[in-house]
C-alpha positions in Angstrom: -19.6 12.0 -11.3 -16.7 9.8 -13.0 -14.9 13.5 -13.2 -15.3 13.7 -9.2 -13.5 10.6 -8.5 -10.9 11.1 -11.4 -9.6 14.5 -9.6 -9.5 12.6 -6.1 -7.8 9.5 -7.2 -5.6 11.9 -9.2 -5.1 14.3 -6.0 -4.7 11.0 -3.6 -1.9 9.5 -6.3 -0.2 13.0 -6.4 0.1 13.2 -2.6 0.9 9.6 -2.3 4.0 10.5 -4.7 5.3 13.5 -2.6 5.2 11.6 0.3 6.9 8.7 -1.3 9.8 11.1 -2.7 9.9 13.0 0.7 10.7 9.7 2.5 13.2 8.4 -0.1 15.1 12.0 0.8 14.9 11.8 4.1 16.2 8.1 4.2 19.1 8.9 2.0 20.5 11.7 4.0 19.9 9.8 7.0 21.6 6.7 5.5 24.7 9.4 4.6 24.4 10.9 8.1 25.1 7.5 9.3 27.6 6.5 7.1 30.1 9.9 8.0 29.2 8.9 12.0 30.1 5.4 11.8 33.5 6.6 9.7 34.4 9.5 12.4 33.5 7.0 15.8 36.1 4.5 13.5 38.9 7.7 13.1 38.1 8.1 16.8 38.9 4.7 18.0 41.7 4.0 15.6 43.4 7.8 17.4 42.4 6.2 20.5 44.4 3.2 19.9 47.4 4.9 18.4 47.5 6.2 21.8 47.5 3.2 23.5 50.3 2.3 21.9 52.5 5.1 22.2 51.6 5.3 26.0 52.6 1.4 26.7 55.5 1.8 24.4 56.9 4.5 26.2 55.7 3.4 29.8 57.7 0.3 29.1 60.5 2.2 27.6 60.6 4.3 30.9 61.1 1.4 33.5 63.9 0.0 31.0 65.6 3.6 30.9 64.9 3.7 34.8 66.3 0.0 35.7 69.7 1.2 33.2 70.2 4.4 35.0 70.1 3.1 38.5 72.4 0.0 37.2 74.4 2.3 35.9 74.8 4.3 39.1 75.4 1.3 41.0 78.2 -0.1 39.0 80.2 3.2 39.4 79.4 3.8 43.0 78.1 -0.4 44.3 75.8 2.0 46.8 72.3 -0.2 47.4 70.7 3.1 47.6 71.3 3.6 43.7 69.0 0.6 43.5 66.0 2.1 44.2 64.8 2.9 41.0 65.7 -0.8 39.4 63.4 -2.0 42.2 60.6 0.9 41.4 61.4 -0.3 37.9 61.4 -4.0 38.3 57.9 -3.9 40.4 56.5 -2.0 37.0 58.0 -4.2 34.4 55.7 -7.2 34.4 52.7 -4.8 34.0 54.3 -2.6 31.3 55.1 -6.0 29.5 51.5 -7.0 30.0 49.9 -3.9 28.4 52.5 -3.9 25.1 51.7 -6.8 24.4 47.7 -6.5 24.7 48.4 -3.6 22.0 47.8 -4.1 18.5 48.7 -1.3 15.8 46.8 -1.0 12.7 49.9 -1.6 10.0 51.2 -4.8 10.3 54.6 -4.0 9.5 54.7 -1.9 12.9 53.5 -4.6 15.0 56.2 -6.5 14.0 58.4 -3.6 15.3 56.3 -3.4 18.6 56.9 -7.5 18.9 60.7 -6.7 18.6 60.9 -4.2 21.1 59.1 -6.4 23.8 61.2 -8.9 22.9 64.3 -7.3 23.5 63.2 -5.2 26.6 62.6 -8.5 28.3 66.0 -9.6 26.7 67.5 -6.3 28.3 65.3 -6.1 31.4 66.7 -9.5 32.4 70.1 -8.8 31.2 70.6 -5.5 33.4 69.5 -7.3 36.5 71.8 -10.5 35.8 74.4 -7.3 35.5 73.4 -6.7 39.1 73.4 -9.5 40.8 76.7 -10.7 39.4 78.6 -7.8 40.7 76.4 -8.5 43.7 78.0 -12.0 44.4 81.3 -12.0 42.2 83.5 -8.8 42.1 85.8 -10.4 39.7 84.6 -8.7 36.5 84.8 -4.9 36.1 81.9 -2.7 36.8 82.8 -0.8 33.5 82.8 -3.8 31.6 79.6 -4.8 32.3 78.6 -1.2 31.7 79.9 -1.3 28.0 78.0 -4.2 27.6 74.8 -2.6 28.3 75.7 -0.1 26.3 76.3 -2.2 23.5 72.8 -4.0 23.6 71.0 -1.1 24.2 71.8 0.5 20.8 69.1 -1.9 18.7 66.4 -1.1 21.1 66.3 2.4 21.2 66.5 2.5 17.2 63.5 0.4 17.8 62.0 2.3 20.0 62.3 5.6 17.8 61.1 4.1 15.0 57.5 2.6 16.4 57.3 6.5 18.2 57.9 7.8 14.4 55.6 5.4 12.9 53.0 6.0 15.3 53.0 9.6 15.2 52.2 9.3 11.2 49.5 7.0 11.7 48.5 9.7 14.5 48.7 12.6 12.2 47.0 10.8 9.1 44.2 9.9 11.2 43.7 13.4 12.2 43.4 14.6 8.8 41.0 11.8 8.0 39.2 13.4 11.6 39.2 16.8 10.3 37.8 15.7 6.7 34.9 13.8 8.5 33.9 16.3 10.1 34.1 18.9 7.7 31.5 16.6 5.5 29.4 16.3 8.5 28.9 19.7 8.6 28.6 20.0 5.0 25.5 17.0 5.2 24.2 18.8 8.5 23.7 21.9 6.1 22.6 19.9 3.1 20.1 18.0 5.3 19.3 21.2 6.8 18.6 22.5 3.4 16.5 19.6 1.8 14.4 19.9 5.0 13.3 23.2 4.1 12.7 22.4 0.7 10.7 19.2 1.5 8.8 21.1 4.2 7.8 23.9 1.4 6.7 21.4 -0.9 4.9 19.4 1.6 2.7 22.6 2.9 2.4 23.7 -0.9 1.2 19.8 -1.6 -0.8 20.0 1.8 -3.1 23.9 0.8 -3.3 22.0 -3.0 -4.6 18.5 -1.6 -6.9 20.8 0.9 -8.3 23.0 -1.8 -9.1 20.0 -3.6 -10.5 18.1 -1.2 -13.1 21.6 -0.8 -13.9 21.5 -3.8 -14.6 17.7 -4.1 -16.4 18.1 -1.0 -18.7 20.6 -2.8 -19.0 18.5 -5.9 -20.0 15.5 -3.9 -23.0 17.3 -1.6 -24.2 18.2 -5.5 -24.0 14.8 -6.0 -25.7 13.9 -3.3 -28.5 16.1 -3.5 -28.7 15.1 -7.1 -28.8 11.6 -6.2 -31.1 12.3 -3.7 -33.4 13.3 -6.1 -33.0 10.6 -8.0 -33.6 8.5 -5.2 -37.2 10.0 -4.1 -37.9 9.2 -7.8 -37.0 5.9 -8.0 -38.9 5.4 -4.5 -42.2 6.9 -6.1 -42.2 4.8 -9.3 -41.3 1.6 -6.7 -44.4 2.4 -4.4 -46.3 2.6 -7.5 -44.6 -0.9 -8.8 -45.6 -2.4 -5.7 -49.0 -1.3 -5.2 -49.3 -2.5 -8.9 -47.6 -5.5 -7.8 -50.1 -6.0 -5.0 -53.1 -5.6 -6.8 -51.6 -7.9 -9.7 -50.9 -10.4 -7.4 -54.5 -10.2 -5.6 -56.0 -10.3 -8.9 -54.1 -13.1 -10.2 -55.0 -14.8 -6.5 -58.6 -13.8 -7.2 -58.5 -15.8 -10.5 -56.4 -18.7 -9.2 -60.0 -19.2 -6.7 -62.3 -18.2 -9.8 -60.7 -20.9 -11.6 -60.5 -23.4 -9.3 -64.1 -23.1 -8.2 -65.8 -22.4 -11.5 -63.4 -24.8 -13.5 -64.3 -27.2 -10.8 -68.4 -27.2 -10.6 -68.3 -28.3 -14.7 -65.6 -31.0 -14.3 -68.0 -32.3 -11.5 -71.1 -32.4 -13.4 -69.5 -33.9 -16.3 -68.3 -36.9 -14.5 -71.6 -36.9 -12.2 -73.5 -36.9 -15.6 -70.6 -39.7 -17.5 -71.4 -42.1 -14.2 -75.3 -41.8 -15.0 -75.2 -42.3 -18.5 -72.8 -45.6 -17.7 -75.3 -46.7 -15.1 -78.8 -46.2 -16.0 -77.8 -46.7 -20.1 -75.3 -49.1 -20.2 -77.5 -52.2 -21.6 -77.9 -49.6 -24.2 -74.8 -48.3 -25.3 -72.0 -50.3 -27.0 -68.5 -51.1 -26.2 -67.1 -48.4 -28.2 -69.4 -45.9 -26.5 -68.7 -47.6 -23.4 -64.8 -46.7 -23.8 -65.4 -42.8 -24.7 -67.2 -42.5 -21.7 -64.4 -43.7 -19.9 -62.2 -42.0 -21.6 -64.2 -38.5 -20.9 -64.2 -39.4 -17.3 -60.3 -40.3 -17.1 -59.6 -36.6 -18.8 -62.1 -34.8 -16.4 -60.7 -36.4 -13.8 -57.0 -35.7 -15.2 -58.4 -32.1 -15.4 -59.2 -31.3 -11.8 -56.2 -32.8 -10.8 -54.4 -30.9 -13.2 -56.7 -27.8 -11.5 -55.9 -28.5 -7.8 -52.0 -28.8 -8.7 -52.0 -25.4 -10.2 -53.7 -23.7 -7.4 -51.5 -25.6 -5.3 -48.2 -24.3 -7.2 -49.5 -20.5 -7.5 -50.7 -20.4 -3.6 -47.0 -21.5 -2.5 -46.4 -17.3 -2.3 -49.6 -16.2 -2.1 -50.9 -17.9 0.3 -47.9 -18.9 2.2 -48.1 -18.7 6.3 -45.4 -16.4 8.8 -42.4 -18.4 9.2 -42.5 -19.9 12.8 -39.9 -22.7 14.4 -40.8 -25.7 12.9 -39.7 -29.4 14.6 -39.1 -31.4 11.0 -39.4 -34.8 13.1 -43.2 -34.3 13.9 -43.4 -32.5 10.1 -42.0 -36.3 8.8 -44.6 -38.4 11.2 -47.6 -36.3 9.7 -45.9 -37.1 6.3 -45.8 -40.6 7.2 -49.3 -41.1 9.1 -50.9 -39.3 5.4 -48.8 -42.4 3.6 -49.3 -45.1 5.6 -51.7 -47.2 3.6 -49.2 -46.6 0.3 -46.6 -47.4 2.3 -48.3 -50.7 3.5 -48.8 -51.8 -0.2 -45.9 -51.5 -1.2 -43.7 -53.0 1.9 -41.7 -50.0 1.5 -39.0 -49.2 4.4 -38.3 -45.9 5.5 -35.8 -44.9 7.6 -35.7 -41.0 8.9 -32.6 -39.2 10.9 -33.1 -36.9 13.9 -33.8 -33.7 12.2 -33.5 -30.2 13.9 -35.9 -27.5 14.3 -35.6 -24.6 11.8 -37.7 -21.4 10.9 -40.2 -22.1 7.8 -43.9 -22.8 6.8 -45.4 -25.8 8.5 -47.9 -26.7 6.2 -45.9 -26.1 2.8 -42.8 -28.3 4.6 -45.3 -31.1 5.4 -46.5 -30.6 1.8 -42.8 -30.7 0.7 -41.6 -34.0 2.2 -45.4 -35.5 1.5 -44.6 -34.8 -2.6 -40.9 -36.3 -2.0 -42.0 -39.7 -0.7 -44.8 -40.0 -2.2 -42.9 -39.7 -5.3 -40.4 -42.5 -4.1 -43.1 -44.5 -3.6 -44.7 -44.1 -7.2 -41.9 -44.5 -8.9 -40.8 -47.9 -7.7 -39.3 -50.9 -9.2 -41.4 -53.7 -9.9 -39.0 -56.5 -8.4 -38.0 -54.2 -5.5 -39.4 -53.2 -2.2 -38.7 -49.7 -1.9 -36.0 -48.4 0.6 -36.0 -44.7 1.6 -33.9 -42.8 3.5 -34.2 -39.2 4.8 -30.5 -37.9 6.2 -29.2 -34.6 7.3 -26.3 -32.9 7.9 -24.6 -29.6 8.2 -24.0 -27.7 5.2 -22.4 -24.5 3.7 -24.6 -22.0 2.1 -25.3 -22.1 -1.9 -23.2 -20.5 -4.1 -25.9 -17.4 -4.6 -26.0 -16.9 -0.7 -22.0 -16.8 0.0 -22.0 -12.6 0.2 -25.1 -12.5 2.1 -26.6 -12.7 5.5 -24.8 -14.9 7.5 -27.1 -18.2 8.9 -26.4 -22.1 9.9 -27.2 -24.8 6.9 -28.3 -27.8 6.7 -28.6 -30.6 4.1 -31.6 -32.8 3.8 -31.5 -35.7 1.2 -34.0 -38.3 0.2 -32.6 -41.5 -1.2 -34.5 -44.0 -2.8 -34.0 -47.0 -5.1 -36.9 -46.6 -7.5 -36.5 -46.4 -11.2 -34.6 -43.3 -11.7 -34.3 -41.2 -14.5 -31.0 -40.2 -16.8 -29.3 -37.3 -15.0 -30.0 -35.2 -18.4 -33.1 -34.4 -16.8 -32.3 -32.9 -13.4 -33.1 -29.3 -14.1 -36.2 -30.7 -16.5 -38.3 -31.9 -13.7 -38.7 -29.2 -11.4 -40.2 -27.3 -14.4 -44.3 -27.7 -14.8 -46.0 -30.1 -16.5 -42.7 -31.8 -17.2 -43.4 -35.7 -17.4 -40.7 -38.6 -17.9 -43.0 -41.4 -18.3 -46.7 -42.0 -19.7 -49.8 -41.3 -17.9 -50.9 -44.9 -18.5 -47.5 -46.4 -16.3 -47.3 -43.8 -13.8 -50.3 -41.3 -13.0 -49.8 -37.5 -12.1 -49.6 -33.5 -13.6 -45.9 -33.3 -13.6 -46.3 -30.4 -11.3 -45.6 -32.0 -7.4 -41.6 -31.5 -8.1 -42.1 -27.5 -9.3 -44.4 -27.1 -6.0 -41.2 -28.6 -4.2 -38.8 -26.3 -5.6 -41.3 -23.4 -5.7 -41.4 -24.2 -1.6 -37.5 -24.6 -1.4 -36.7 -21.1 -2.7 -39.4 -19.3 -0.7 -37.7 -20.6 2.4 -34.1 -19.4 0.6 -32.7 -22.6 -0.1 -32.1 -25.2 -2.7 -33.0 -28.1 -4.3 -31.3 -30.9 -7.2 -31.7 -34.1 -8.0 -29.0 -36.8 -8.9 -30.3 -39.7 -10.4 -29.3 -42.8 -12.7 -31.4 -45.1 -14.7 -32.5 -48.2 -12.4 -30.1 -46.9 -9.7 -32.7 -45.0 -7.7 -32.7 -41.0 -7.0 -31.5 -38.3 -4.3 -33.2 -35.0 -3.9 -31.0 -33.2 -2.2 -32.2 -29.3 -0.4 -29.8 -26.7 1.7 -32.2 -25.2 3.8 -30.9 -22.4 6.4 -31.8 -23.0 10.0 -32.9 -19.2 9.7 -35.4 -19.1 6.7 -36.4 -15.4 7.8 -33.1 -13.7 7.2 -33.9 -15.1 3.4 -37.7 -13.9 3.3 -39.3 -11.1 2.9 -42.6 -11.3 5.2 -44.4 -8.6 3.1 -44.1 -11.3 0.1 -46.1 -14.2 1.7 -48.9 -12.0 3.2 -49.2 -10.0 0.0 -52.0 -12.0 -0.9 -54.2 -12.8 2.2 
């Protein structure tokens, strides 16, 4: 079985490693492809920007050339028809200037040339217009002189235009070279991606085939293990059935023994007490004080033994004679307990405060015995100079630690507080042990079994009981019980001896 699980874990781990490697390879190739695509997009954008720069400068230059040629023709002929190209250029010049100002070259030096060209173009266009208007309004200056001024001012503008076009052409060629390299790199990446995809797919197919073989082998081994496990479970089930029969027989024998012990032992004790009483009554004058003391001690011992047998029988019957769980109103249970303790409560002037209790699932007679033991103890172990004050409270609670991972249920916490003599906290666990007494029999009567019965009742209901105390400050018994006690109780156990 261990080898089966080792192989399964190894196969799963190997498959995961292969999957991670394939995913990382795909991510790497995708990242490289994205970078290459972004590079191509950036180059294309720069190429388009270069085209826009050259187009805007050419358009502005053409407008200037048209205006200049129209001016020259007009200066020579002084005919208004020759100004038609100038007027058309004048209409387009504003838009051409705006486009030239909006363009941005990727070279700072080139951008300075463009800015200078735009500035000179505006100046030249203004100069051409001024010359035309001067001739139209003033004939003193020779047209040839104006033509010479325009030709002289055009020298720097043509030089700057030529430099701009030449540099933009260089930038354009450089971008074309980069674009060509990027496309070749993209094609190479595509080829690598296809090759790696084929390799990875082949590897994945091989791993899948190997994994399917391992799954098939593991399934066969698991089937064999299940068959072996079923055989062992069947053998263990038979053993448990035999053990359950033995346990049931043992419980019945224990119950028979408890009944015999309670019946057969109680009868001799009753006779001992009866004959002790007759001797004391009929022969009191013939017995000295020492003999009377012996008879009294014998009678007290027999009474204690009778009480002890009754308590032991009650302790054994918590599980062997328990009744089926039903819905129990704890308020009614406590009212019945107070009725039973009415005389003791009146004699001790006790004050008992009860909270409103919920309904829970449980054995009503055992729950009544539980509260009877706790309240009678609170009345018994009181301080001599204080009237007993007993409080019974209830609140919502969380499940005890041993039930945190088990059946979900609602839980309540019941606290029984008294202002009695208390005890040292070190004895908080020992007091639930049978025959454990913290005080002498002369001071407080009892067998020391009552709290053991309480613990067994609480545990039969799936709960937990603890004690918190301080000498001279009273005691608090805390019980945590489920609302649905049947979820934590096997009905067969409760009826085993019935």
